[in-house]
Each structure stands twice: as C-alpha cells, then as structure tokens.
C-alpha positions in Angstrom: 135.8 80.7 116.2 134.5 81.9 118.8 133.3 85.0 120.4 132.8 86.3 123.8 130.8 89.2 124.5 131.6 90.9 128.4 128.7 93.2 129.4 128.8 96.7 131.1 124.9 97.7 132.5 124.9 101.5 132.4 122.1 103.2 133.7 123.4 107.2 133.0 125.1 108.6 130.2 126.4 112.3 131.2 130.0 114.3 130.1 133.0 114.7 132.0 136.6 115.6 131.8 137.5 112.2 130.8 136.0 109.2 129.2 135.4 106.4 131.6 132.6 104.1 133.4 131.5 104.7 137.7 129.6 101.9 137.9 126.7 102.2 136.1 127.8 105.7 134.7 129.0 105.9 131.3 130.8 109.4 131.6 131.8 111.2 127.9 134.8 113.4 127.1 132.4 115.3 124.6 136.0 117.4 124.2 138.3 114.6 123.7 135.5 112.4 121.5 134.9 115.5 119.1 138.5 115.9 118.7 138.5 112.5 117.6 135.4 112.3 115.3 137.2 115.9 113.8 140.0 114.2 112.6 137.7 113.0 109.3 138.6 115.6 106.7 134.6 116.0 105.5 133.5 116.8 108.9 133.3 120.4 110.0 132.1 119.7 113.1 130.0 117.8 116.1 127.7 118.4 118.3 126.5 115.9 121.0 123.1 115.0 123.2 122.3 113.0 125.7 118.8 111.5 126.1 117.8 109.5 128.9 114.2 106.9 128.4 110.8 108.3 129.4 111.9 111.8 128.7 109.7 114.2 127.0 112.5 114.0 124.1 112.4 113.5 120.0 115.3 113.2 117.9 115.9 112.8 114.1 116.2 112.4 111.5 118.2 109.4 112.5 120.9 107.7 109.8 122.1 104.6 112.0 121.6 103.7 116.2 124.6 101.6 116.8 125.7 100.0 120.7 128.8 101.0 121.7 131.2 97.8 121.3 134.9 97.8 121.5 137.4 94.5 120.7 139.7 93.2 123.1 143.7 92.7 122.5 144.0 89.8 121.1 140.7 89.6 118.5 139.3 90.3 115.3 139.2 94.0 114.3 136.8 96.5 115.3 134.3 96.9 112.3 136.6 95.2 110.0 137.2 96.5 106.8 135.7 99.7 107.8 137.9 101.0 111.3 140.4 98.2 110.8 141.5 95.5 108.1 138.8 93.0 106.8 139.6 90.2 109.3 137.3 87.6 109.6 134.8 88.9 112.6 133.2 87.7 115.8 136.7 86.0 117.1 137.8 87.2 121.2 136.2 89.4 123.3 134.1 92.3 123.0 133.2 95.4 125.5 129.7 95.8 125.4 128.1 99.0 127.4 124.6 97.5 127.6 121.9 100.0 127.8 123.6 102.4 126.1 123.1 103.7 122.1 125.0 105.4 120.1 122.7 107.4 117.6 123.6 109.5 114.3 120.9 112.0 112.6 121.9 113.5 109.4 121.4 116.9 107.8 119.3 116.2 105.7 116.0 113.9 105.5 116.0 111.0 102.7 112.7 111.1 102.0 112.3 107.2 102.2 109.9 107.3 105.2 106.3 108.3 104.8 104.5 110.9 107.4 107.6 113.0 109.5 111.1 113.6 107.9 113.0 110.8 108.2 113.0 108.7 111.0 111.8 109.8 113.8 113.5 108.8 118.0 111.0 109.1 120.2 111.6 108.7 124.1 107.7 108.7 125.4 104.3 107.7 125.2 102.9 105.2 122.8 105.6 105.3 120.3 108.3 104.6 122.4 106.9 101.5 123.5 106.9 100.1 120.5 110.5 99.7 120.2 113.7 99.0 121.7 115.3 102.4 121.6 112.8 104.0 123.6 114.1 102.2 126.5 118.0 102.8 126.1 120.2 105.8 126.6 121.4 107.8 123.7 124.7 109.9 122.8 123.3 111.7 120.1 125.7 112.6 118.0 125.0 115.3 115.3 127.7 115.4 112.5 127.9 118.6 110.0 129.9 117.6 107.0 131.5 120.5 104.6 129.3 122.3 101.7 128.9 120.7 98.7 130.2 117.5 99.5 128.1 114.6 97.7 125.4 112.8 99.2 127.6 109.9 99.6 130.3 111.1 101.0 128.4 112.8 103.3 126.7 109.9 104.3 130.0 107.9 104.4 131.1 110.5 107.3 127.7 109.6 109.2 128.9 105.9 109.3 132.5 106.7 110.3 131.6 109.4 113.2 129.1 106.7 114.4 131.1 103.6 114.7 134.0 105.1 116.0 132.4 106.6 118.8 130.7 103.5 119.3 134.2 102.0 119.8 135.4 105.2 122.1 132.9 104.7 124.0 133.1 101.3 124.9 137.1 101.5 125.4 135.8 102.9 128.6 135.3 98.8 129.5 138.5 98.0 128.8 139.8 97.3 132.5 136.6 97.3 134.2 135.3 94.2 135.5 131.7 92.9 133.7 128.9 92.2 134.8 128.4 89.2 133.0 129.9 87.5 129.9 128.6 85.3 127.2 130.2 82.8 124.9 129.1 81.6 122.1 129.6 77.8 121.2 131.1 76.9 118.0 129.3 76.8 115.0 130.4 74.1 112.9 128.5 72.5 110.0 130.7 69.5 110.2 130.9 68.7 113.7 128.5 65.6 114.6 128.3 65.8 118.3 124.8 66.6 118.2 123.2 63.4 116.4 119.3 63.2 116.5 118.9 66.8 116.8 117.9 69.3 113.7 120.1 71.0 111.5 118.8 74.3 111.7 120.4 77.4 109.6 119.6 81.0 108.9 118.8 83.5 105.3 118.7 86.6 105.8 118.9 89.4 103.3 120.9 92.3 103.9 120.4 94.5 101.0 117.4 94.9 98.4 118.4 96.1 94.6 114.3 97.6 94.7 116.9 100.6 95.5 119.8 101.8 93.4 122.9 101.0 96.0 125.1 104.1 97.0 128.5 104.8 95.7 131.3 103.2 98.6 128.5 101.8 100.4 129.8 100.0 103.0 127.7 97.2 104.3 129.9 94.1 104.8 133.7 94.0 105.5 133.5 97.4 104.1 132.0 97.3 100.4 128.9 97.1 98.6 126.7 94.6 97.5 127.5 94.8 93.7 128.1 91.5 91.8 127.4 89.9 95.2 126.2 86.4 95.7 125.1 84.3 98.8 127.5 84.0 100.9 128.0 81.6 104.1 128.2 83.6 107.5 129.2 82.1 110.8 126.8 83.9 113.2 129.4 85.9 115.1 130.1 87.5 111.9 126.4 89.4 112.0 127.1 89.8 115.6 130.3 91.1 115.8 131.1 94.0 113.5 130.6 92.5 110.0 127.4 94.1 108.8 126.1 97.4 108.8 123.1 98.9 107.1 122.3 100.0 103.7 121.9 104.0 103.7 118.7 103.2 101.9 117.2 101.5 105.2 113.6 102.5 104.6 110.7 99.8 104.7 112.2 98.6 108.4 115.5 97.8 107.5 117.8 97.7 110.2 120.5 99.3 112.2 123.3 98.5 113.2 122.3 97.8 116.9 120.1 95.7 114.9 123.0 93.6 113.4 125.1 93.8 116.8 121.9 91.8 118.9 120.1 90.1 115.7 117.6 88.2 117.4 116.9 85.3 114.7 120.5 84.8 115.5 120.5 85.2 119.1 117.2 82.5 119.7 118.9 79.8 117.2 121.9 80.2 119.6 119.7 80.2 123.2 118.6 77.2 121.5 121.2 76.0 120.3 123.4 75.8 124.0 120.3 74.5 125.5 120.9 71.1 122.9 117.5 72.0 121.6 118.9 72.0 118.0 121.8 71.7 116.1 122.3 76.2 114.5 124.5 74.7 111.8 125.7 78.6 110.4 124.2 81.7 107.9 124.2 82.9 104.0 124.0 86.3 103.5 121.9 87.2 100.6 120.2 89.9 98.4 117.3 90.9 97.1 117.4 90.6 93.2 116.7 93.6 90.6 115.2 91.4 88.4 113.6 87.5 87.6 116.7 86.8 86.4 118.9 87.9 89.1 116.3 86.4 91.4 116.4 83.1 90.2 120.1 82.7 90.2 120.5 84.7 93.9 117.7 82.2 95.1 119.5 79.3 94.2 122.4 80.0 95.3 121.1 80.4 98.7 118.9 77.6 98.9 122.2 75.4 97.3 124.3 76.5 99.9 121.9 75.5 102.9 121.2 72.0 101.6 124.6 71.3 100.2 127.5 73.4 102.2 125.5 73.6 105.5 123.6 70.3 104.8 120.7 72.3 106.6 117.2 70.4 107.8 116.0 73.4 108.5 116.4 77.4 107.4 114.9 80.2 109.2 114.5 83.1 106.2 114.1 86.7 107.1 113.7 89.7 104.3 114.9 93.6 104.2 112.8 95.9 102.1 109.6 95.6 100.7 107.7 93.8 97.8 110.6 92.5 95.6 112.3 91.3 98.7 109.3 89.6 99.2 109.4 88.0 96.5 112.8 87.2 96.5 112.3 85.3 100.1 109.6 83.1 99.0 111.3 81.5 95.9 114.1 80.6 98.4 111.5 78.8 100.7 110.0 77.2 98.0 112.7 75.9 96.4 114.2 74.6 100.7 110.7 73.1 100.7 111.5 71.1 97.3 115.0 70.0 98.8 113.5 68.3 101.5 113.9 71.4 103.6 111.3 72.5 106.2 111.2 76.7 106.3 109.8 79.7 108.1 109.9 82.8 107.1 108.9 86.2 108.6 107.3 89.0 107.2 105.4 92.2 107.1 102.0 92.9 105.8 102.8 96.0 104.1 99.7 96.7 102.5 97.6 100.3 103.7 94.1 99.2 103.0 94.6 96.1 105.5 93.4 94.0 103.9 94.5 90.3 103.3 94.6 89.9 99.9 95.9 93.6 99.4 99.1 91.7 101.5 98.9 87.8 100.0 102.2 88.6 97.6 102.6 84.1 97.6 100.9 81.9 97.7 103.4 78.7 98.1 101.4 75.7 99.7 104.5 73.8 100.9 105.6 77.3 102.5 103.1 77.4 105.1 105.1 78.5 108.1 104.6 82.1 107.7 105.4 84.4 111.4 103.7 87.6 110.7 105.6 90.2 112.3 102.6 93.2 112.1 102.0 95.9 109.3 102.2 99.7 108.6 98.7 100.6 109.5 100.2 101.4 113.7 100.4 105.3 114.2 100.6 107.7 116.9 99.2 111.2 117.7 102.3 112.6 119.3 102.3 115.8 121.1 104.5 118.9 120.8 107.5 118.5 123.0 109.5 121.5 124.3 113.3 119.1 123.8 113.5 118.2 120.1 116.9 117.4 118.4 118.0 117.8 115.4 120.5 119.2 112.7 118.9 122.7 112.2 116.4 124.7 113.5 114.0 124.6 110.4 114.2 120.5 111.0 113.4 121.1 114.8 110.5 122.9 114.6 109.2 120.2 111.5 109.7 117.8 114.5 108.6 119.7 117.4 105.0 118.6 116.7 101.9 117.7 117.4 102.7 114.5 114.6 100.9 112.0 113.6 103.7 109.6 113.3 103.1 106.3 111.1 105.0 103.3 112.6 107.6 103.2 109.7 108.3 107.0 110.8 109.7 105.6 114.6 113.0 104.1 113.7 112.8 100.4 115.3 109.2 99.4 115.1 108.5 98.1 111.7 112.0 96.5 111.6 111.1 93.5 109.7 113.4 90.5 110.5 112.6 89.6 114.3 113.2 92.9 116.1 109.4 94.3 116.0 107.4 94.6 118.7 104.5 94.5 116.5 101.6 91.5 115.6 99.3 91.3 112.9 96.0 90.2 113.6 93.1 89.2 111.8 89.5 89.7 114.1 
C-alpha cells in the first residue's frame, strides 16, 4: 500500500463557464456542478457562494468541510463505500486542491452546539484566527432537500452533495502538473528494517455512543458503528477517504477535512520518514455506551496495539465529551499495564475553568497528557452585512453582533490535534 498526494495550491476560486485550473485559480462551472448534485432525488435545489480568507463574512450552520480531492487512474476509489465500491482506501495518486474547501451548510441547526445556531464558519476577526478554516478559500454548498424528508435522509443528502462536489472540483487537476507531491513510506508492522527505533501506534476514536447513531449513518467505508469493535487501519486509510465524520459532530468532533489532513497521523508519518520512530499502524475505535462495552472495547484496542501492531508506545485521542474521556483513559491504563508507553490528548470541558472540575481520571501511570484548551474561550463578533445561510431567518440570527463560544466556531475546539488552543494554569 502506498499513497501519493499530488498537491495544487489554490489562491482564488471564481465562477466560470468550465471547471478547471488556471494556475492557482480554481474556476467552477456552477451550472455543471449543480446538475451533477441534483442527480440525487432527495435534493430540490442547490446554491453556491464563494468566500475568501479575511473577508467580512459568516456562514452557517455548517454540516461538513471537505478538502477537494479526487483519485487518479489505477488508484483506490473516491470515498469507498459511499461514492465507490468498499475497496481499501489509501492506494495510488490523489489530486489535492490545497487551500480550497467545500463547505456544506444544513437547513436546520441540530441544536447540539452552544451559542449561535449550529456551527459557524467565521472568516474574519479573532474567531477566524482560531481555526485553520479561516485561512481557506471556500466554495459554500447550500442544499435544499425535499419537504418531509426524515432527518437522517436529509443529512445523507448533505453528505453526498459535499463529497461529490469535492471530487468534481479536484478532477480539474487530473491533467495538470502538481506543485509538489508527497509519497508516504509504507507502514508495515512486520518490517524489521528499523531495529532500535521505538514502535509507535495511534488509537483514534471515531464515534461516541454518548450519542445515538443516525439511521444509515456512513462513517467507516460507508457504514455506521453499530456493533463495531476496534479495528486496525493503515494510516493511509484515514487520510484517503475511508472515514467521514458522524452527523453528531458536537463537542469538537471532526470534519472530513480533518481526517484528510489528520495532524497526529501526519506528525507520526513525519517522524517515521525522518527515522525518529517506526510508525507501525493505527486502531480506530468508538467510545462505549456503558461499562460492559467500555471494558470490552478498551481491552480489544489495547490487545490490538500490543499483539497485532507490537507497539512500544501509543498516542491516543478521543471524540466527544466525558464518556470518551473515560474510554481514552482506560485504554491508556491497560496499555501502560502491558508495558506500552502512552501519550493522551484531552480537552478541558469544565465551564468553571477549575482544574478540579476538569479532572475526569487520575491514573498515576497515565502521566503524559497533552491538554489542548477548553471551552472557556469566546469572541464578541460584530454585525456583518454578508451572511450565508439556507434561509433569511437563519441569516438574520447569524448576522450579529453575537457572543460566539469556541465550540460554536467550527474547527476551533477539535479535540484530536488540529486545535490552535492550549490550556494554561496561571
């Protein structure tokens, strides 16, 4: 398995008569893209908007953000299990429109974030600097679904629209010369050419049973997490379309863009290429609904790290709030008991900003803890003239001025490594 990313920097997006690349300009044929997306019978209409970094603009509520990517010939499929057959992701060439994003809005706020209605894309001011998404050029996709469609069917339509748009745009690069390419060295736990280097693995939660999964939810190769046990994945599968986020993306979950640019996997790969460590693979898991499931899942994950990947050390991240926190800690405790060193990444969700309130576990052996900030950060954002939303009422609610908590600005409170926040005691 080997993945090559062919990157094409995008400095501007504009509408035109044919979709293609003009140097660093992405030209979008809105009519052609609209016709493609409206092949889904769940959709009645589609609107598009373009948003640039530092523009006085606000958009929401956000369903997902996707980096435009498409697979080249003789490669694995685009988003296997959703747009293509469920073949193994992470092989061959992937065209990447670096600096661009497809941002999909939803028609109704899910009500699972605090403050403003749903998750907000903020493109200017302090809130925009708190997230990577403020520096990207966005094609905003606003889908309108048929009346009476069940909520899960609505969200599936949003998912398909976003992924199809991302692939459509990236295919514009197929006949262009990339600015740079990146090929990932194979990760094979059986390879012994790195004797003496620590064998390091990654354990990442991809869903929390703190939330009830939606019907037909597509998370891993097009299926949900019902009955899921921890599973070994090649790192390239995370980066290349095997995973998309849950519809429940509250409490700093993840966007598709995050998985495509996974910072923990990216850093482990960087150190693997520099021969500082031997990155031997990953385990994808979920946070459990009760203590019985927790014990089973945590032991399965720890055993895969110990006996299948034969790791000396592991990095662990979580998805969601307090329940995932407990699973993260228990998996790390089990690994430490097996002689495997761990580093865990957590977020302080205590609203009173007290260390005592943030302390959800206290295992002396789990002592390498990276705290990536909490939810106490907020911004007072001004009234803006340009607001993008699915309807006038929601646009007026978003227009401002608003008090936006960090968890209401998409990308700020990601708990899995992309956050620009950090926690300090002083």
